[in-house]
Every structure is written in C-alpha cells, then in structure tokens.
C-alpha positions as CSV (number, residue, x, y, z in Angstrom):
1,M,23.7,19.5,112.7
2,S,20.6,19.6,110.3
3,W,20.2,16.9,108.1
4,N,21.9,17.4,104.8
5,P,19.5,18.0,102.1
6,S,21.9,17.1,99.2
7,I,21.5,13.7,100.2
8,E,18.4,12.6,98.2
9,P,16.3,9.7,99.8
10,T,15.2,7.6,96.7
11,C,14.0,4.2,97.2
12,P,15.2,1.3,95.1
13,D,12.9,-0.3,92.7
14,A,11.1,-3.2,93.4
15,D,13.0,-5.3,91.1
16,K,16.0,-4.4,93.1
17,V,14.9,-6.4,96.3
18,D,18.0,-8.5,95.7
19,A,20.0,-5.7,96.8
20,I,19.6,-7.4,100.1
21,E,22.5,-9.9,99.8
22,T,22.0,-11.7,103.2
23,L,19.1,-11.6,105.7
24,I,20.2,-12.9,109.3
25,V,17.6,-13.5,112.2
26,P,19.9,-13.8,115.3
27,R,18.8,-16.8,117.5
28,A,18.1,-15.3,121.4
29,R,20.4,-17.0,124.0
30,D,19.2,-16.9,127.6
31,I,22.5,-16.3,129.8
32,G,21.1,-16.3,133.4
33,D,18.8,-13.1,134.0
34,F,19.8,-11.9,130.5
35,E,19.1,-12.5,127.1
36,V,21.5,-12.0,124.1
37,R,20.8,-11.9,120.5
38,R,24.1,-12.6,118.4
39,A,23.8,-11.3,114.7
40,L,27.3,-11.7,113.7
41,P,29.3,-13.9,113.0
42,S,26.4,-16.0,111.7
43,A,26.3,-19.1,109.5
44,K,25.4,-16.8,106.4
45,R,28.1,-14.1,107.2
46,Q,30.9,-13.7,109.2
47,M,31.8,-9.9,108.9
48,V,30.0,-6.8,107.4
49,G,32.9,-4.8,106.7
50,P,35.2,-5.1,109.5
51,F,32.4,-5.8,112.1
52,V,33.2,-9.4,113.0
53,F,30.9,-9.7,116.1
54,F,27.2,-7.9,117.1
55,D,25.3,-8.9,120.0
56,Q,22.0,-7.0,121.3
57,M,22.1,-7.1,125.0
58,G,18.9,-7.1,126.6
59,P,16.4,-5.4,127.3
60,A,16.8,-6.7,130.7
61,E,15.4,-5.5,134.2
62,F,17.2,-6.2,137.5
63,I,15.9,-6.0,141.1
64,T,18.0,-4.3,143.8
65,E,21.3,-6.1,144.2
66,Q,21.1,-7.8,140.6
67,G,22.9,-7.0,137.7
68,I,25.4,-8.2,135.0
69,D,28.8,-9.7,136.0
70,V,31.1,-10.5,133.7
71,R,34.4,-11.3,134.9
72,P,37.6,-10.2,133.6
73,H,38.6,-12.1,130.2
74,P,41.1,-11.5,127.4
75,H,40.9,-10.0,123.8
76,I,43.4,-10.0,121.1
77,G,43.2,-8.6,117.6
78,L,39.9,-6.4,117.7
79,A,38.3,-3.3,119.0
80,T,35.3,-3.7,121.1
81,V,32.3,-1.1,120.9
82,T,29.9,-0.6,123.5
83,Y,26.7,1.4,123.2
84,L,23.9,1.6,125.7
85,Y,20.3,2.6,125.0
86,K,19.5,2.1,128.5
87,G,21.0,1.6,131.7
88,E,24.7,1.8,132.9
89,F,27.9,-0.6,133.8
90,Q,31.1,-0.3,134.9
91,H,34.0,-1.2,132.6
92,Q,37.6,-2.1,134.1
93,D,40.7,-3.0,132.2
94,S,44.4,-4.0,132.4
95,L,45.1,-0.7,131.0
96,G,44.2,0.4,134.4
97,T,40.6,2.1,133.3
98,N,38.0,2.2,135.6
99,Q,34.8,3.7,133.3
100,M,31.2,4.0,134.0
101,I,29.1,4.2,130.3
102,Y,25.6,5.8,130.1
103,P,23.3,5.9,127.3
104,G,24.5,7.5,124.3
105,E,28.3,7.2,125.2
106,V,30.9,4.8,123.5
107,N,33.6,2.6,124.9
108,W,36.0,1.9,122.3
109,M,38.7,-0.8,123.6
110,I,41.6,-1.7,121.2
111,A,42.6,-5.2,122.3
112,G,45.6,-5.2,119.8
113,N,48.3,-7.6,121.2
114,G,46.2,-8.5,124.4
115,V,43.8,-6.8,126.7
116,T,41.9,-7.9,129.8
117,H,38.4,-6.2,130.9
118,S,35.2,-7.0,132.9
119,E,32.1,-5.4,132.8
120,R,29.6,-5.3,135.9
121,T,26.8,-3.7,137.4
122,S,28.2,-1.2,139.6
123,A,27.7,-1.2,143.3
124,Q,26.2,2.1,143.3
125,T,23.5,1.0,140.7
126,R,22.7,-2.3,142.3
127,K,21.1,0.0,145.1
128,R,18.4,0.1,143.4
129,P,16.4,-1.6,140.6
130,S,18.1,-0.8,137.4
131,S,17.7,-2.0,133.4
132,L,20.1,-2.6,130.8
133,F,19.7,-2.3,126.9
134,G,22.4,-2.0,124.3
135,I,24.7,-3.2,121.6
136,Q,28.2,-4.7,121.5
137,T,30.0,-5.2,118.8
138,W,33.4,-6.3,117.8
139,V,35.7,-4.6,114.5
140,A,38.3,-6.7,113.8
141,L,41.8,-5.2,113.3
142,P,44.1,-5.0,109.8
143,E,46.9,-7.4,110.4
144,E,49.0,-4.4,110.9
145,A,47.3,-3.2,113.8
146,E,46.8,-6.8,115.2
147,D,50.2,-6.6,117.3
148,M,49.7,-3.0,118.4
149,D,49.4,-2.1,122.2
150,A,46.2,-2.1,123.9
151,D,44.3,1.3,124.1
152,F,40.9,2.7,125.5
153,E,39.0,5.8,124.4
154,H,35.6,7.0,126.2
155,L,33.5,9.7,124.2
156,K,30.6,11.6,125.8
157,E,27.1,11.6,123.7
158,E,28.1,15.4,123.0
159,A,31.5,14.4,121.1
160,L,29.5,12.6,118.6
161,P,28.2,13.9,115.5
162,F,24.4,14.2,115.7
163,I,22.2,14.8,112.3
164,E,18.6,15.2,112.5
165,G,15.4,16.6,110.5
166,E,13.0,15.2,108.4
167,G,11.9,12.7,111.2
168,K,15.3,11.2,111.6
169,Q,17.9,11.6,114.4
170,V,21.5,9.8,113.5
171,R,24.0,9.7,115.8
172,L,27.8,8.8,114.1
173,I,29.4,6.5,116.8
174,V,32.3,5.4,115.0
175,G,33.8,6.3,111.2
176,N,32.7,8.6,108.6
177,A,29.0,8.7,106.9
178,W,26.5,11.5,105.5
179,G,29.5,13.9,105.0
180,E,30.4,13.5,108.7
181,R,33.3,11.8,110.8
182,A,33.2,10.8,114.7
183,P,36.5,11.3,116.5
184,T,36.9,7.7,117.5
185,K,40.4,6.5,116.3
186,T,40.0,3.9,113.4
187,F,42.4,1.9,111.3
188,T,40.2,1.4,108.1
189,E,37.2,2.9,106.4
190,M,33.8,2.1,108.3
191,F,31.2,3.5,109.9
192,Y,28.7,2.9,112.7
193,A,25.6,4.7,113.9
194,D,22.5,5.0,115.6
195,A,19.4,6.1,114.0
196,I,15.9,7.0,115.3
197,L,13.4,7.2,112.6
198,E,9.6,8.4,113.1
199,A,7.2,6.8,111.1
200,G,7.4,7.0,107.4
201,A,11.1,8.7,107.9
202,M,13.2,7.7,105.0
203,L,17.0,7.0,105.5
204,P,20.1,6.9,102.9
205,M,22.5,4.5,103.7
206,P,25.8,5.5,103.3
207,D,27.1,5.4,99.5
208,N,30.9,5.6,100.3
209,H,31.5,2.1,101.8
210,E,31.9,-1.4,100.4
211,D,29.8,-3.2,103.0
212,R,26.9,-2.0,104.5
213,G,24.3,-3.8,106.9
214,I,21.6,-2.8,109.2
215,Y,20.1,-3.9,112.4
216,V,16.8,-3.3,113.4
217,T,16.5,-2.8,116.9
218,D,12.9,-1.9,117.3
219,G,10.2,-1.3,114.9
220,S,10.1,-1.8,111.3
221,I,11.4,-0.9,108.1
222,E,10.6,-1.1,104.6
223,V,12.9,-2.0,101.8
224,A,12.0,-2.3,98.1
225,G,8.4,-3.2,99.1
226,D,9.4,-5.9,101.9
227,V,8.9,-5.3,105.5
228,F,11.7,-6.1,108.0
229,Q,11.4,-6.4,111.8
230,S,13.3,-5.7,114.9
231,G,15.9,-8.3,115.4
232,Q,16.8,-8.8,112.1
233,M,20.0,-7.9,110.3
234,M,20.2,-7.1,106.6
235,V,23.4,-6.9,104.3
236,F,23.0,-4.9,101.2
237,R,25.0,-5.7,97.9
238,P,27.9,-3.0,97.5
239,G,27.1,-0.2,94.9
240,D,23.6,-0.2,95.1
241,A,21.7,2.8,96.4
242,I,19.6,2.1,99.2
243,T,16.9,4.0,101.2
244,V,15.1,2.5,104.2
245,K,11.9,3.7,105.2
246,A,10.4,3.6,108.7
247,G,7.4,1.5,109.6
248,P,3.9,2.4,111.0
249,S,5.7,2.6,114.4
250,G,8.8,4.0,113.6
251,A,12.1,2.5,113.8
252,R,15.4,2.3,115.8
253,L,18.5,1.0,113.6
254,M,21.9,0.2,114.1
255,L,23.7,0.8,110.8
256,L,27.3,-0.6,110.0
257,G,30.0,-1.6,107.5
258,G,32.9,-0.5,105.6
259,E,36.1,-1.5,103.9
260,T,36.4,-5.3,103.8
261,L,39.7,-6.6,105.1
262,N,42.1,-8.5,103.3
263,G,40.9,-12.4,104.4
264,P,38.4,-13.9,106.6
265,R,39.4,-13.7,110.6
266,H,39.8,-16.9,112.8
267,I,37.6,-16.3,115.9
268,W,38.1,-18.5,118.8
269,W,36.3,-17.5,122.2
270,N,37.2,-13.6,122.4
271,F,40.5,-14.0,120.4
272,V,40.6,-12.6,116.7
273,A,43.4,-13.1,114.6
274,S,44.5,-13.2,110.9
275,S,46.1,-16.8,111.7
276,K,45.6,-19.6,113.9
277,E,49.3,-19.4,115.1
278,K,48.3,-16.1,116.8
279,I,45.0,-17.7,118.3
280,E,47.2,-20.6,119.5
281,A,49.6,-18.0,121.2
282,A,46.8,-15.9,123.1
283,K,45.3,-19.3,124.5
284,E,48.5,-20.6,125.9
285,A,49.2,-17.2,127.3
286,W,45.8,-16.9,129.2
287,A,46.1,-20.6,130.6
288,A,49.6,-19.5,131.8
289,G,48.0,-17.1,134.1
290,D,51.2,-15.2,134.7
291,W,49.3,-12.0,135.5
292,E,52.7,-10.5,137.1
293,H,54.9,-11.0,134.4
294,G,53.1,-12.6,131.4
295,R,51.1,-11.3,128.0
296,F,48.1,-10.7,129.9
297,Q,47.4,-8.9,133.2
298,L,44.2,-8.7,135.3
299,P,42.5,-5.3,135.6
300,P,44.3,-3.5,138.6
301,T,40.7,-2.7,140.1
302,D,39.0,-6.2,139.4
303,K,41.8,-9.0,139.7
304,D,40.3,-11.3,142.2
305,E,38.6,-13.7,139.6
306,F,38.5,-14.3,135.9
307,I,37.2,-16.7,133.5
308,P,39.5,-19.6,132.6
309,L,40.1,-20.9,129.5
310,P,37.2,-22.8,128.0
311,D,37.9,-26.6,127.3
C-alpha cells in the first residue's frame, strides 16, 4: 500500500534529544568465518518491549563448499525471528520442519516448553560461492505462554504488509504499526519492521507502543540534530513523538518494540524464562540427552550431532 498520509512526520525539537533513553553500540564477535554484532541483551538494556535478543549476522561471504553450520540446539520460553537481507540458509527443527529461508521472508519459531533446531547453509548453496546477511531476534514469551507446545511459521515476502512512498519502503515483519498488522502469531502487543529510506526521507516511529527502538543496519539517521551510524541501537523514552531522518546516503533500519512484560527474564545460553527453576529444568533435560523419550528431541532430518550443554 502507499504511505499513510495521515501520519505526519514531525521531528522532535532540539531540546528533546533526551528522548533517546539508551544508546547501544554492540560489540562485534568473530565466530570463525562469520561476524555477529549483538545489541541485546546489553549492559545498558536487557529488553526492548518483549525483544530480549538482537543479533546482526554478517555480512559474510563464503567460497564454494563453505557456509554456516549451527548444530542442533535447544530453546525454551521464547520465539525466534529470522529475517535475511542477503543469502539463504536451511532451518530444521524437532517439529519436523525443513525450511529454506530467503531475503524478505520470515521464520517465526515458538519454542514454548522446548524445541530443538539447526541452521545450516544447504548442500545446494555450498555448490557455489554464497553470502549471508541478516538479523536474528528472540522475543520473550509472556508467562502464560512459556509452557505451550512449540510451533513454527514461515511467511513469504508477499504475505507481509508493505508500505511505500515519500522515499521510504517499510515491510512489517511481526506485530502491528502504522495501521497495518502482520499475519504472524503473537502473544503480546509488539512491532518489528524493516525500513529502507532514501537520503533525507523521514519516518515516524509508531506511537501506539510502550517501548520503541531502532537499529541502524546501514547508512545513518538523524534524531533531534544528532546523527547515528550503522551498528547503533537507540531506545526511546515512552510517549515521545519521534521521527527519524535518513542521512545523505540513505539508511536501512530495523524498528522494534512493544508492550513490556511483567518483569525481567532469566537468560542462560539459549534458554529464556520468568524463573530460574525453569532454566534449571531445561538444563537438566538437555544434559540427559534422552532424544527418544525426553523433553527435547533432535530434528529428524538433522540428528547426527548436537551442541552439548556448556560447562
């Protein structure tokens, strides 16, 4: 659809620069041939709305026969959101899912009481040089959904709301914003969007959510006279009207936020929970390694190896 003209893009006054509550500069980590920048959780902020984990994956280039190999590993108490800008990889999980994901598509995996999955460059992709660039986030589940059965949803690019006009293109990945709602199943009010802005284009932040943040993937943006570059995340004060302006080379942004949960979450390895007891129970179940009758099973199409419980 075209951009909604009823959303008036107004910049905050210069004296409202403190509308930025938190500025996060993630540290890059090299994991072999692959670089990851983790913005959440950070020392300054554990969550933005229900988002408890935010990783920029790459950009990375792989020669023939190379790629990523994230062996089967478990999750509880969260939903993972995988969104690619470039490249492709194969998702396999204990529900029996065997799904390729491509740029503009969404993998939404609800871990609930427990799920196991792997992420790998497919055998077909390894036959040629390839690349990978994207964002992976975790959304903490509300307490009443932490013990639900696991589920998986894959949405093609054309299924997601797309808004364009006035030098901006916005794809709504999860939740609701700007009068649109993505079809992805959610448990709390939230939003998550991919925005591409031409130089000088202005984008108002959704005003119907309590917690709101922006991650600059590429280019730069201006907020109240201050400039923020790629690799930075800003979290805004609740209630303030915020509009961002793209820099001279444009910008690509991930916008995220939503309703805050009823309290902080315990995070250990790949487990997220409202109580330490749930974390400990998941640790014991994974360490037991009872893939036939236990709490966790390995993906039926990728069950020859797994990541052991960390020491």
